C-alpha positions as CSV (number, residue, x, y, z in Angstrom):
1,M,0.1,-0.1,0.0
2,K,1.7,3.4,-1.1
3,Q,1.0,6.2,1.3
4,T,1.8,9.7,0.8
5,P,4.2,11.0,3.7
6,M,3.3,14.3,5.2
7,Q,5.8,16.9,6.0
8,M,7.0,17.3,9.6
9,D,6.2,20.4,11.4
10,D,9.2,22.6,12.4
11,Y,11.4,20.2,14.2
12,T,14.4,22.5,14.7
13,T,14.0,22.3,18.5
14,A,13.2,18.7,18.6
15,N,14.7,16.1,20.8
16,V,16.9,13.2,19.3
17,I,17.4,9.8,20.8
18,N,20.4,7.9,19.5
19,K,19.5,4.3,20.0
20,N,20.1,1.1,18.1
21,I,17.0,-0.9,17.6
22,N,17.5,-3.9,15.3
23,F,15.0,-5.6,12.9
24,S,15.2,-8.7,10.7
25,P,14.8,-8.1,6.9
26,T,11.3,-9.8,7.2
27,D,10.3,-7.3,9.9
28,M,11.7,-4.5,7.9
29,Q,9.6,-5.3,4.8
30,K,6.6,-5.1,7.1
31,I,7.7,-1.9,8.5
32,L,8.2,-0.3,5.0
33,K,4.6,-1.3,4.0
34,G,3.5,1.1,6.6
35,Y,0.0,1.2,8.1
36,K,-3.0,3.5,7.4
37,A,-5.5,3.7,10.3
38,E,-8.8,1.6,9.4
39,S,-10.9,3.5,11.9
40,M,-10.8,6.5,14.3
41,D,-9.9,4.1,17.1
42,D,-6.5,3.2,15.5
43,K,-5.2,6.8,15.9
44,W,-2.0,6.3,14.0
45,N,-0.6,6.1,10.5
46,I,3.0,4.7,10.0
47,V,4.4,6.0,6.8
48,C,7.9,5.2,5.5
49,D,9.6,7.8,3.4
50,D,13.4,8.1,2.3
51,G,14.9,6.2,5.1
52,W,12.5,7.6,7.8
53,I,9.4,6.0,9.5
54,N,7.0,8.8,10.3
55,F,4.5,8.1,13.0
56,Q,1.4,10.3,12.3
57,R,-1.7,11.0,14.1
58,S,-4.3,9.5,11.9
59,W,-7.0,12.6,12.3
60,T,-4.6,15.3,11.5
61,T,-1.5,13.5,9.8
62,T,0.7,15.4,12.1
63,V,4.1,13.7,12.4
64,V,4.7,13.0,16.1
65,Y,7.7,10.8,15.9
66,K,10.4,10.2,13.3
67,A,12.7,7.1,13.3
68,H,15.7,6.9,11.0
69,L,16.4,3.6,9.4
70,I,19.9,2.2,8.2
71,Q,20.9,-1.1,6.8
72,K,23.5,-2.3,9.1
73,T,24.2,-5.7,7.5
74,S,22.4,-7.9,5.0
75,K,20.7,-9.5,8.0
76,T,20.0,-6.5,10.2
77,V,18.2,-3.1,9.6
78,T,18.4,-0.6,12.5
79,I,16.5,2.4,13.8
80,D,19.6,4.6,14.7
81,C,17.7,7.7,16.0
82,I,14.3,8.9,17.0
83,I,13.2,12.6,16.7
84,Y,10.3,14.0,18.7
85,K,9.3,17.1,20.1
86,N,8.3,17.8,23.9
87,D,4.6,17.7,24.2
88,I,2.4,17.7,27.5
89,D,-0.1,15.1,25.7
90,R,2.7,12.6,24.7
91,P,5.5,10.7,26.4
92,T,8.7,12.6,26.4
93,D,10.9,10.4,28.6
94,I,13.4,8.7,26.5
95,D,12.4,5.2,27.7
96,D,8.7,6.1,27.2
97,V,9.4,7.3,23.6
98,I,11.1,4.2,22.7
99,Y,8.4,2.0,24.3
100,M,5.8,4.1,22.2
101,I,7.5,3.6,18.8
102,M,8.0,-0.2,19.5
103,D,4.5,-0.7,20.8
104,L,3.2,1.1,17.6
105,L,5.2,-1.0,15.3
106,N,4.4,-4.3,17.1
107,T,0.7,-3.4,17.3
108,F,0.1,-2.2,13.7
109,V,2.9,-3.7,11.4
110,L,4.9,-6.5,12.9
């Protein structure tokens, strides 16, 4: 399913988490397909574009988190950093942000 990525708001003051999260090539193929919310209850779209996974709110298509992908080896693809803004309505603690990203991937695409 081809999805049109949305532009990120101004992230010049964003937080960056440098973290290596590894995936198999099989999982990577699932991630690259992304996910479009099927109902208002899903709340998230996951759109891959030019080496980035964009985690968007489904109602507004606002990008909340961005995760950068790199091919480490022929058997490993890695998220090497996550970008996000501080927001009172969303987790901003590093561990909470990583948990949120993994939960979204596991719930909707893996």
